[in-house]
C-alpha positions, -999 to +999 in steps of 0.1 A: +063+453+140+036+472+117+029+454+086+054+463+055+040+439+029+005+445+011+003+422-014+024+399-041+023+389-076+031+351-089+049+356-125+037+326-148+057+327-179+034+320-214+040+308-243+013+333-260+005+361-240-023+373-258-042+339-257-036+334-221-045+375-208-082+365-226-084+331-204-080+345-174-102+375-186-129+358-200-129+322-185-118+328-151-128+365-147-100+382-136-091+418-141-062+420-169-039+449-177-003+453-189+010+450-153-011+423-138-038+398-137-064+397-106-090+383-089-109+398-061-079+426-056-043+419-052-048+405-021-071+383-035-054+361-065-032+383-083-008+369-111+018+389-135+016+369-170+047+378-189+057+363-224+086+336-230+113+344-249+112+306-265+077+295-261+085+258-262+102+263-228+071+266-207+078+242-170+047+237-152+055+223-120+059+185-119+038+165-091+052+159-061+056+124-050+030+101-041+007+131-061-007+126-099-010+166-102+008+192-098+003+229-084+016+263-093-005+284-074-031+280-047-058+301-033-075+302-001-115+302-007-136+318+028-164+288+029-175+261+007-204+277-009-180+303-020-157+276-036-186+259-047-199+290-065-166+296-081-165+263-093-196+262-113-187+299-124-155+287-141-171+255-156-199+268-168-173+292-187-154+266-200-126+265-180-102+234-185-110+213-145-081+193-139-090+179-108-131+180-098-140+190-063-128+165-035-131+167-001-098+152+021-105+142+057-076+163+072-072+198+079-104+210+087-120+193+064-105+208+032-122+205+001-104+218-032-106+217-073-077+223-098-082+246-127-057+244-159-048+269-181-039+267-223-001+263-207-006+234-185-002+258-156-022+240-126-042+265-100-054+250-071-092+267-050-094+253-014-105+258+019-128+249+052-162+248+065-163+259+097-197+255+098-193+217+090-224+224+072-209+200+044-195+172+062-220+153+043-196+155+011-176+126+028-182+097+005-200+070+021-182+038+011-146+036+022-119+038-005-085+020+000-063+036+024-089+060+035-089+048+068-058+042+090-053+022+119-020+032+140-008+007+166+001+031+197+022+022+230+002+044+259+019+049+292-003+049+325-029+072+327-051+080+354-088+098+353-113+114+375-143+100+362-185+100+367-198+070+351-231+073+336-258+048+311-244+049+275-269+081+267-254+111+247-273+137+266-260+122+300-225+122+284-224+161+280-242+166+316-215+142+332-187+164+312-200+199+327-201+184+359-167+170+359-154+201+340-171+225+369-154+199+397-122+200+379-118+236+371-091+245+391-076+216+401-036+212+395-037+171+392-051+179+355-030+172+330-046+177+298-070+203+292-072+199+256-092+169+256-121+153+272-121+116+278-153+089+274-139+060+289-153+026+272-160-009+291-142-029+262-160-063+280-191-048+273-190-053+239-195-093+236-230-081+245-240-046+248-219-013+258-246+001+284-223+018+304-197+049+303-170+067+323-168+105+312-139+123+324-106+143+329-069+127+323-048+138+359-015+133+375-022+116+406-057+113+426-048+134+458-076+158+467-104+151+446-137+157+449-158+131+467-183+126+434-159+117+412-144+078+406-108+070+398-096+048+371-062+040+362-055+028+323-022+008+328+011+014+300-001-008+274-006-010+235-035+005+216-049+005+179-060+040+175-080+052+147-093+089+141-132+097+138-129+130+118-163+137+099-199+133+102-222+106+121-220+083+093-186+087+090-182+079+125-203+045+124-181+037+092-149+040+117-163+021+145-174-009+116-138-002+100-121-009+131-141-042+142-131-053+111-094-047+112-096-064+142-108-099+128-087-098+100-055-100+125-029-104+135-038-085+167-066-092+194-084-069+211-083-069+247-119-074+258-113-089+296-130-076+325-115-042+333-099-037+300-112-003+289-108+016+253-118+056+253-129+086+226-102+114+231-122+139+222-105+173+207-126+203+227-107+232+202-120+244+181-154+230+184-162+215+221-184+190+213-198+184+248-215+218+243-233+206+215-265+188+223-266+153+210-293+156+189-279+183+171-242+175+167-232+162+131-194+167+130-171+145+155-134+149+158-118+123+182-095+094+184-108+057+194-082+039+214-089+002+213-067-021+235-044-048+224-043-085+244-010-087+253-005-119+238-015-112+204+006-133+181+028-106+166+042-071+182+047-051+150+059-020+174+088-039+185+106-049+155+092-029+126+080+004+142+070+017+106+039-009+101+010+008+117-019-013+091-023-054+082-051-059+065-063-083+040-084-062+011-106-071-015-085-073-049-096-054-082-081-052-115-062-020-119-050-007-153-015+013-153+005+031-175+041+037-171+077+030-176+092-004-170+128-015-162+144-047-155+166-050-122+195-074-129+209-076-089+243-078-102+244-048-120+221-025-107+213-011-072+174-015-067+178+016-039+195+040-062+178+032-098+140+030-084+142+068-074+161+079-103+134+062-123+103+079-106+126+112-111+129+106-149+089+094-147+069+121-127+076+150-152+059+130-181+025+121-166+010+149-184+016+131-213-011+104-201-038+118-220-062+116-243-067+147-253-091+156-223-078+162-188-075+132-175-063+126-135-047+097-129-060+076-099-026+072-081+008+064-084+017+029-085+053+009-084+048-025-100+075-056-092+073-085-119+088-120-106+098-148-128+105-185-115+124-193-095+116-171-070+137-164-038+148-138-019+172-111-040+161-125-071+161-100-104+129-088-114+111-060-133+100-025-121+072-006-132+066+032-126+030+037-132+002+059-129-035+037-123-063+052-147-099+039-150-108+007-167-126+019-195-104+048-208-087+047-240-056+067-238-027+062-264+005+049-248+032+076-249+065+069-265+086+047-239+058+038-217+035+005-217+006-004-205-003-033-176-032-050-160-026-058-126-048-091-119-076-091-092-061-110-064-071-104-028-040-084-011-023-082+023-023-046+025+009-035+046+006+004+054+039+018+064+046+053+078+086+065+075+115+076+057+124+056+025+155+037+046+130+022+065+111+004+038+125-028+039+103-033+071+071-040+051+092-075+031+105-086+065+067-082+082+051-102+055+076-128+040+094-133+079+060-128+101+026-127+087+029-152+063+049-177+085+021-174+113-012-180+094-024-210+075-055-196+057-034-178+027-008-186+003+012-162-017+012-152-049+046-149-063+042-132-097+039-096-089+035-073-057+028-035-060+032-005-041+005+024-037+012+062-029-015+090-025-016+123-009-003+107+024+030+103+010+050+132+016+088+127-001+112+096+006+131+116+035+097+129+055+090+106+086+054+109+082+051+096+045+028+069+039+022+044+015+010+008+009+025-021-002+002-046-017+009-088-015-016-107-034-026-142-016-049-164-028-074-188+000-054-220+006-075-250-002-077-274+028-049-303+026-061-340+023-041-361+050-032-396+039-015-398+075-014-388+110+022-390+113+045-364+112+081-352+106+100-321+107+115-310+074+151-298+083+155-273+057+125-251+057+116-264+095+079-273+080+062-301+096+054-328+069+030-356+070+055-390+072+049-413+042+087-427+048+093-456+040+055-468+025+045-483-004+020-462-024+004-478-051-020-476-081-030-436-072-042-410-094-029-372-084-051-356-119-056-319-112-040-317-076-019-297-059+011-312-044+031-285-021+061-290-001+065-324-011+102-343+004+111-374-023+147-380-013+153-410-021+122-420-034+113-447-059+084-437-093+075-462-110+052-461-138+038-424-134+016-402-157+026-365-158+010-354-185-007-321-185+013-311-149+027-280-139+063-282-118+080-256-099+101-250-078+121-284-081+152-293-070+167-327-084+204-335-072+213-372-077+181-383-090+177-409-115+154-409-144+153-438-166+126-449-192+106-417-194+088-403-222+092-361-226+071-352-257+058-314-257+077-308-227+092-276-217+120-268-195+125-231-184+148-216-162+167-248-149+200-237-134+234-249-120+237-248-084+257-212-074+288-232-066+325-235-078+323-274-057+297-295-042+296-294-008+278-331+004+286-331+040+253-323+052+217-334+052+210-337+011+186-312+003+189-287+032+210-257+031+245-260+029+242-288+008+254-284-028+258-307-058+276-295-089+281-327-105+277-327-144+238-333-154+243-367-179+219-374-210+225-414-213+211-430-245+182-406-248+161-397-282+162-359-279+157-351-315+139-321-324+147-305-289+152-271-288+176-247-269+166-213-270+187-183-249+203-215-229+241-213-215+255-245-231+291-238-215+313-265-214+287-290-223+304-329-237+284-342-265+303-378-268+289-406-294+254-388-306+235-384-338+241-354-348+222-350-385+196-320-388+209-306-356+218-267-361+235-241-343+214-204-353+204-220-386+235-238-398+240-277-397+263-286-369+275-315-392+285-286-416+306-266-387+323-300-380+329-311-412+343-274-422+365-280-390+374-311-398+391-299-433 
């Protein structure tokens, strides 16, 4: 069919037509007429500027979920030299830079910057550079989430190969020979990739040998010059290399670190092969001399030992990466909501909250153009911690630590502490997000002994990899704060299994422990059922997750003591048939204060329903400032 459409115009409704025409003409270099505003002709970037009937009703596109900036018009530039020149031109003329030039590994690599017009419309200018001259524009340091390791199940693979010493020049010579020998061979199953196989068992010293070849369906009729290798069906850690030589070296270092942090173990046993799967299009790397090539585009496949502690892909297919990342303080600005699970469904309320917040991101500014560092969802918890507890949720953007931005109406500013975090990367739709929490709380955390969880908060991070709640390729990160566990001091070699949590405890049952100081000690997982404490000093101590039932406390001084979040068991009647303190054993009998001095005590925001006060001195006791004696006197009249 012959070409029928020769050009098009994007229509922008503006608040002040003359102001917009002047900006596009004098700052952005457009040719502006009564009919259009165009740069490089009507087949370049062409717009129609339209005076809005109501100047107050201008609506630029909001950011996509996971992005910090909305785009209204996109323009493609042929190469990075032209893109850089365009950026310098706009900047020198005073254009509003909404986003400085950024290079993304995906898509080419792709380089892009964004200009803002007087009404807040965003014009993105970007493109790839086929010459790869600017591959070194990638940052030297790896930022959070910049590399992702995926767990891949690979079927059995057969390959015809040549064995060579580890040398870039010989790799290319070997490829030419393999390609020539198998040029018309019917067994070749993949002509889009060239494979370099790596003997994993040599990593313990130095890799000195490589195998170069092609994937096959069978070994029938192979030339005698070629060896045959078979890679069994198994799991691999896959990491993409996309960048210059420095980037390639960073990728290998990142992968080694990923294995060190667990939970997977690399398969380094004799006979185990990893491999590099090189893309042959649009540029065949084997045709570029080893001392000249400066751009690499291939996938590393590192085999995973079959007895690794945890099989993420079996029950948690969305979990594609787990690592421990050094913490840093994050300053965020956003909106906060309390989630009462008895009245609110988080899976409905949180997406609605983001839908209302995203259009307001533009309000987070100090008057200059501020580019948020990413979107963050922060969960804040109060003790007692546990499954399905209530929490506060903050939908926010991260801003620079040194930024001085006025807080918009209805928003709040918070600082996320700099705890180290277990970062779990998830790929998939929002329906499967529960895998992330199940993985951390149900599998990763119980299977290690090096870290304790910090229960006060956790947060999710979104960047350009997040493509929407219903997109199966969406990627986001969940950060679970942890702290290094201090080595336990053992008081005995005897052990006993706790029936409630299944934990192994030091067995001091029946022992007589006298004259002990626990100053500044951390007591965790302590089973004191039926224990007797006498002459105990708890000054300055901090108690959390304490379970009292059928406890008799006698002769206790409580000056300056605060009781918070004390709660009754969530049951109507007691169930005392099981082991005391274990699941299913509940005691809802009354709490009794007898012959105690509770003068000057304060009860704030407490539930005192059905409290029975008998024969107690009430002088000076007040309820909301009113003396109880006065209330009783009025009642008795």
